[in-house]
N, C-alpha and C positions, 0 to 999 in steps of 0.2 A: 029826669032833671038832676037827680043825685049823681047819675053816671056822668053827666056833663060837667059836674064840679070836680070829680076825682082827677081827671086828666090835668087840669090847670094846677091842681094841688100838688100832684107828683112832679110836675115840671118845676114848680116853685121850690120844692124840697131839693131837687137835683141841682138847680142853680145855686141855692144857698150852700149846698155841700161843696160845690166847686169853688165858690167864693171863699168858703172857710179854708179849704185845702190850699188855695192860692195864698191866702193871708198867712196861714201857718208856715207854708214852705218858703214863700218869697218876701212876705211883708213882715210877719211877726218875727222878729228877726233873731232873737238871741237864744243861744243854747251852748252846751258844752260838747266837746269832742276829744277823745283820747286816741293818741297815735303811738304805736309801739315800735321798738327796735329801729329807730331812725339812726342811720350810720353817721358817725362824726367825721368830718373832714378837717384837715390841718392847713393852716397857712403859715408862711414864714419858714418853711423847711429849708429854703436856700440859705437863709441866715444861719440856721442850725448847722448846715454842712460847712459854712465858712468858719465856724467855730470848732470844727472837727468833732461835732457831736451828732448823735443819731438816736432815733427812737427805737427801742428794742421791745416795746410792749408787744406780746405775741398776738393777742386777739384785738381785732378792730373794735373800739368802743362804740356802744350804741346808747341812745337815751329814749326815754318815754315821756311824752308831753301831753298834758291836759290843757286844752285851749278853750277860751270862752269868747264868743263873738257872734257876728251876723251869721244866721243859719245858711243863707245862700252862699256866702263866701266860704263858710266852713265846709260846705258840701264839695267844694273844689279841691279840698286837701286830702292827701293820703300820705303814708310813711315814705313814699318814694319821691314826692316832690317838695317835701320840707327839707331845707338845708340847715345843717348844724355845723358851725365852724369854730374850731379852737385855735387860738393864736399861739405859735411857738416862738415868736420873735423875742420874748422877754426871758427865755431860758438861757442861762449863761454857764451852767456847769452840769456835770453828771449827777444823777440821782433820781428820786421819785418826785414828780411835780404834779400838783393839782391845778388844773386850768379851768377858768370860766369859759363859757362858750356863748356864741350868739346864734339866734334863730332867724332864718330868712324864709320867705314864702315865694310862691311862683310870681313871675313878673307882673301880672295884672292884679295882684292883691297887695295893698299897701302894708308896710312893715308894722304899722300900728293898728291893723285891723282886728287883732285879737289880744286878749290879755292872757298871760300864762298863769293858769290856776295851780299847776304843779309841774315839776320837772324832776326826773330821776335818772341818774344821779344828778345832784345839783352842780357837781364839778366833775371834770374828766381827769382821771389819773393816768399819767404817762411815765414810763421809765426811760431815762436817757442815759446813754453811755458814751464814753470817749471813743471816737472813730480813729482807728489806726490803719496804716498801710505798711506792708513789708514784702520783701522778696524771699521766696523759699526755693530750694533746689528740687529738681525733678529726679527721683531715684527709680530704678527699674527693679521689679521683683519678678523672678522667673518661676514658671511652673512647668513640670514635664521635662523630658529629655529629648535631645535630637536623635535622629535615626542613627543606628549603629554605623561606625566608620565615618562619622561626621562630628564636627565640633562647632560650637557657636562662639564667634569672636566677640565675647562680652567686653573685652578691654577696649575695643574700638567701636562700640555702639554709637550711633549718631542720633541726636535728638534735635528737631527743628527749634525747640524751645527748652533749653536746659534749666530755665528758671520760670516760676509763675509768680505774678504779683497779685497779692490778695489784700482785701480791705474789708473792714467790718468792725463790730464792737470789740473792744479790747478783750473782754472775757471770752469771746469766741476765737479771736485771732491769735492771742498769746500762746495757747497750747499747740498751735500748728507749726511744725518745723520742717515738713517735707510734703511733696506731692508724689504719690507712688503710682507708677504705671505698671500694670501686670502684663507680662508677655508670655504667651503660651508657646513652648518649644516642642511640644509632644510630636515626635516622629518627623520633625522638619528635616529636609535634606537639601534645601536651597535658600539662598538669601531672600529677604523680603522687606517690604516697606508697608507699614500699617499705621493708621491713626487710632489712638486709644484715648478714652476718657481716663482721668486720674482721680485718685482718692486723696483727700487732705488728711494727713495723719500726724500723730505726735512723734516724739523722738524714738519711741519704742515700736513704731510702725502700726499703732492702733488707730483706726479711723476716728475722726473727731466730728462732733455735730457741727456741720458747717452750713446750716440752713440760712443763717444770717450773714454769711460770708460771700463776698463777690470775688471772682477771679477774672483776670484780664483775658484769659483764653479758656476754651472749653475742652480742647483735645490737644494731644501731643503726637507728632508724627515720629515714629521709631523706624530707623533703618538698622537692620542686623544682618551681618554677613555670616553665612553658614559655609564652612570649608570642609573639603574632603580630607581625611586623615589616611596617610599611607606610611608603611614601614620601608625605609630605604637603607640599602647596604652601603657601608663605607669601604672603599678600596684604595690601594696604592698601586702606582705603576712601577714595575720592577725592571731594571736594566741588568742583564746578566753580566758578570765580570769577575775577575780575580779567582777563577776556578769555581765560582758559585753560580748556580742558576736558580730560578724560582722553584724548580722541582726539587733541588737538593737543599733548599732552605725552608725553615719553619717561620712563617710570618703570622704574628698574632696582632689583631686590631681590637682595641678596647675603647669604646663599645664597638661591637660588630655592626649594629644597626641603630638607627634613630627613627623616630616618628616625626614627620613633617606634615603641615597642613597648608592647603592652598586651593586654587581653582581646580575643579575636577578635571577639566579637559587638559590643562597644562600639566597637571600632576600625573596623568597617564603616560606622559613621555619620559618621566624620570624613573629610572630603576636603581641608580647608584650615584654616589657622590665621590669624586676623586679627591683624596686628601693631598696627594703630591707624588713625587718620584723618588725612588731609592735606587742608587747605583751600588750594586753589591760589590763592585770592584773597589769601592772606597772603604769598605768595612773589612778590617782584619779579623776581628772576632765579632761575636754577637753584640747587638747594640739595641738601645731603646730610644726612640725619638718621639717628639710631640708635634702634632700637626693641628692647625686650626681647622675647624669644621665650617666650611663656607657654604651655607645654604643658598641656593639660587635666589635672586631678587624676586620678591613677590610671594615667597613662601615663609612659613613660620616654623622654627625649630621647637617642637614641643618637648623634646627630651630635657632641655635646660642645660645640656652639655655643649660647650663651645670648643673643646679640644678633644682630640683622640690620641691615645698612646699606641705606637706601633713598635712591636718587639720583633727583632730579627735574630734568629738562631741558625747555627749550621750543625745540626746533629749528625749529619752523614759526612761531614768534611773534617780534615785534619790539617793542622798547620805545623810546619817545621822550619827551622832556620839552618841553612847549609852555607859553609864558608868556601868560597871559590878563590883559588890562588893563581890560576892560570888565565891570562887574558889574551885575546887575539886582537892584533892591530890591523885595521882595514884601510885600504886606499892611502897608504903612506906616500907622500910626494917623493919623486926621485931626488936623491941626494940627501935625504933626511933619515935619521934613525930615531926609533921610539924607545924611550925608557919609562916604564910605569913607576911612578912614585908610590901609588897605592899598591900595597903588597897583598892585602886580603880584602875581599868584599863579601859581607854577609848578605845572603839572599833569603828572604822569607817566601816560602812556597806553600800554597794551599791547594788541596785537591782531595780526592777520595782516599780513604784510609789505606786501601790496598796499594794505590799508586805511591802515596807519600812514604809508606813504610818501606817500599822497595827502592826509593830514589836515593842516589848518592851525589857527591859533588861532580862526579864524572858525567852525570846526566844534564848538567847545566853548563852552557857556554856563555861566557861574558866577552863581548867584543866592543871595540871602540872605533868609530869612523873618523879618520884623519884627513878627509878630503879638504883641499884648499888650506891646509895647515902650513904655517911657517915656523921657523925656529923659535922656541920659547917654551914657557910653562903654560899648561892648559888644564882647566877643569872641564871635562867632557862627559856627556851622558853615556852611561853604559847601556849596551843593547843585550838583553837577556833572551836567550833562546833555549828551548827544551830539547833534550835528545829524542831519539826515535822511541815512539810509544807513548810520548807525553804531549798532550795538546796544550 
């Protein structure tokens, strides 16, 4: 009979316990709950941007809340579904501001379901700075050297974006004066195009902390032409004359060679640059002339010299002046007689020393052609011929 009473007793205890747990959990309603590290969100950021202001607080603020309220509703909360919002719309200038914040709960829990027993911190501290925008130049920094016999045409480097527009807090943007792109030239022997990230730097080229700075682009495309360098000889064209030939003349060109740069294939076809023509027959004695150095289109003169001096000397030749007094009249028309008014004609003669030293007036013939002449006075061109043994 005692055993028959134990079973109902145990059942009664179990039922009572369940009822107690139900009441404690769902009915007995009130208790406290503490929620840690709830992130703070902001509203009114658009208004802040319109005022050219921005938040520069580095760490996202969080708060800790202790709430008191219905146990069942409290069980629905955790730090991830409680919303804390601070309003930025009343901030009108740069500086440190302490803002109050509002607490919001998930959609099925009324905002007045709990009382806030404590909140830490009681206000959110934010630092605000003036937001500025400016344009800075992109500068190129080179490292390494191109392959031997090549040159990088740094003067004509091409950037798809020669300027970068940056914006951010004044304290971060003000020190930035340039964006530096680093280009590696080591052993390069042909032109190239590459996109490179840039580093925001101060006027001395030192990198600046730009974590809070935004740029309108992330990379800059660089086009750099690599040219072949070749040594080219300078030459002149010589026309023999006046007893002088290229072999009997000493011709000096200064400079003798220059270095030019250009496309490797086209450069292979160039061996010399012609300065001009010298007619030795027009030079009585040695002479010095200046010629322009005309580099072919598409090539760069690396020497920096735009003119060359050409000196012509005749070390193996001799010049003398002989006076001829006997003149021959040729083709005189019938019925006319010739009387030469000129009595003497000085003739300058140039040739090898051996020939000139042996030459006399008798070796030179001066003749005048009177074909088609009529009576009167004439100035006619003398025809000079050399005697036997003289070319």
